[in-house]
N, C-alpha and C positions, 0 to 999 in steps of 0.2 A: 749800365743798363740802357737798353735801346730807347731812343726818344719815341719810338712807335709803340711803347708799351701800353697794353690794353687791359683795362680793370676787368677782373673776373666777372662773368655774367652768365646766365642761363635763361633763355627765352623759348617759349613754346607758343607756336601759332597754329590753332587747329584748322583744319580744312572745313569747308562748309558742311554743315550738318554732322560734324565730328566734335562738337564742343565738350562732349562728356569726357573726351580723353584727358582733358586738364585734370580732372579729379582722378581719373583711373590710373594716370602715371604715378600720382602721389600715393595711391593704394598699392601699386606695384613696387614702389619703392620701400613701403611699410612691409610688405610681403617679403622682400629680399632680406631685410633687416631681422625679421622673425625668424627666417629660415637660417640665417647666419648665426643667430643665438642658438637655435635648436641643434645645429650641427655640432657645436661645441658641448652643449648639455647632453646630448645623446652619445657623445664620444667618438663622432665621426673624425675629429680631429682635435688636436690638443689645445689650439688657440683661435681666436678670432679677434677682430679689431672693433673697438667701441669708441664712440664719440659721446662723451658726457657733458651735457649742457644744462642750462636752466630749465629748459623745456622738458627734460626727461630724467634728470639725475635722481629725483625722489623715487619715480615708479621703477627705474632700472635698478637701483640700489635695493629696493624692497624685493624685487623679483630675484636678483642674484643671491640675496641672502637666503630666500626660500629655497632655491635651487642648489644651495652650497656652492656657488660659482665665485670666482675671484676676478675683481677688477683691479688692474694695476696701471695707474696712469703715468704717462712719461713726459707729455708735452703739453703746453698751453697754446692754443692757436685760434684765429679768427675764421669765420665761416665762408666758404666758397666751394666750388665744385672741386674736389680732390680725389683723384682716384687713389684707391687703397694701395699700399705697398709701393708708393713712390717715396723714394728716400728723401728724409727731411734735409740732409745736407745737399740735396739737388733742389734748393729753393722750393721747398714744397709747402710751406705753411704761411698764410697772411699774417702779417704783424697786427697787433691789437692796439686800436687807439682808445683813449679814456672814453668810457660810456658805451663803447661798442659791445655787443654780445660776444661771447667766446665759448669754447669747449675745451675740455680735457681730451686729448688722444691717448689711448691706452690699449691694453690687451684685456681680453675676457678668457679665463682659463678654468679648468677644473680643479687645479692645484695652485698652491702659493708658489711652489718650486718652479712649475712651468711659467708663471707670471714673471718672476725673477729672471729666469732663463730668457725669456722674450725681451725683458726690459734691457738686460745686458747686451743682447744681440743688436737691439735698436741702438743703443749708445755707441756701440762699436762699429755700426754699419756692417754687421754680418748678416748679409741678406740670404745666405744659404740655410742658416739656422732659423731665420724669421720665416722664410718660404716653408721650410719643413714643419714648422710648428703650426703654421696656418693652413697645412694640408695641401700645398700646391704640388703639382706633378714635378718630379725631378727634372724633366726635360724643359719645362716652362721656367723653372728656378734657374737652371743653366743659361737658357736664352736670355733672361732678364739680366743676369750678372754679366753676359758678355756684351750686351747692348748699352750698359750703363756708360762705360768709358766712351763709346762712340756717340751715343745720342745726348748725353747729359754733360757737355763740357762745361765745367765750372769757371774756365777762364774767359768764356764768352757768353753773351746773352743776346738773343734768345737761344734756347736749346735747338737742337737740329730738326726734330720732328716730333709729332704727337706719336704716343707708343702704340698705336693699333696696327699691328702687322707691318713693321718698318719694311719699305720697299715694295710693298704689294700695292697695286693700282689696277684700274680697269675692271674687268668682270672678275669676281671672286666668289666662290661658292664655299660653304663650310657649314659646321654643325651650330645650331642656335646656341648650344652650351658655351661655344667659343666666342660668341658675339658680344663684344664690349662697347660697341659703337654708340649705344644709347645710355651709357653709363652715367652721364651728368643729368639724364632725365628720369633716372630711377628704374629703368627697365633692364634687367639682367638675370642670369640664372646663376652664374658663378662669380667668384670674387676676385679673380686674378687675370692678368693678360696672358693669353695662350700663346705658346710658341708659334702656332700656325692655325689658321681656320679650320683645319681638319685634325686637330690634336685628339688622338684616341684617348688619352689619358685624362684631358680635360672634359670630353664627352662622358666618360665613366663617372668622374666626379660630379659632374653637372646632373647626370641622371638620378644620383642619390640626392642631391639638393632639391631637384625638381620634385621627387617623391615626397619630401618634406613639405615643399610648397603646395602640393595638391592636397595633402592632409590638412593643411591650414584653410585653403580656399580653392577648391578644385576649378571653379569657373573662372576665376581671376588668373590662376596659373596657366589654364589652357589659352587664354587671351594674351598673357605674356609670351608663351611659346609661339604662337601664331605671329605675333608681332615680330619676334626675333628671326623667324623663319622668312618672313615677307621681304619682298624686294625693298632695298633701301639704297639710297644715293648718298654717300658720305663725301663731303668736299672740303678739304683743308687748304685754305688760301689767305695769305697775308693776316695771320692771326686769328682768323675767324673759321670755325667748323660750322658747316651748313648740312643737315641731315634731312632728307625728305623721306617720308614714309607714306603709306596709303592714307594715314589718318591725320597726320600733322607735320609741320616742318619745325625742326629744332635748330636753335642757334646758340652757339657757346663759344668762348675764348679758346684759342689753341694754346699749345706749349711752345709754338714757334710762329714765325712771320715768314713762311715761304712765299717767295715771289712767283713761283710756278705752282699752280694747283696740283694737288695730289688727290685724285678722285678714285673711289671704290664703289663700283656698282654690285651690291651684295645680293645673293640670293641663297637662302638657307636650305640645307638638306634635311628633309623630314625623315622621321624614324622609319 
């Protein structure tokens, strides 16, 4: 492991007069989790990801029992910013020290059979099956599988680059449904890394998710959409990602320790 390893962290620095965004981002994270639950419950997709911890297991188990949904746990892990659908065989989960909080990572499905299918695929590293069960577009699943051996080299550490549109830098425009740059801060519409910032399949799925979000909290959903459309500057350099938005600056650890910065100047395409 590199001697430059950085402990996982997420920091949010509000701009002057924008202190309310600290609480608002947390609400957006909860909005996404509720939409993720509802898209499985309503049959939009066979499976979703759940993290079952001491803070939510009683409420979540009570809710899933009422809704006739199934939780299938696979793995015990520690807390840190972890993009969904990043393979566990690619150094994905923090080890647990005695006394530290932990969660169970698993699937949420409408049937026991789908839960077992997901568990089998996860254990075998079958990302095509996992992606399909999670309702991700075929083009994005194919892209993810193709970049795995390129971006996540198990023989070396750190990995090559953060998985936000590999190879893209400079001015980038795209759909807010494809924007995962604020993933670690709780602001996103969809659950997967899109194959491109203008992936039409991701946009279509995102529109379904966003409809659910508006039903839950119309005003908050609109603010989320406006944030993902707004001008963002994403800078990945030496293991630190710095994201500047109109309202706050976000700092988090990267998956790599690039000596040369990769900067994306994002502007979303409105509907």
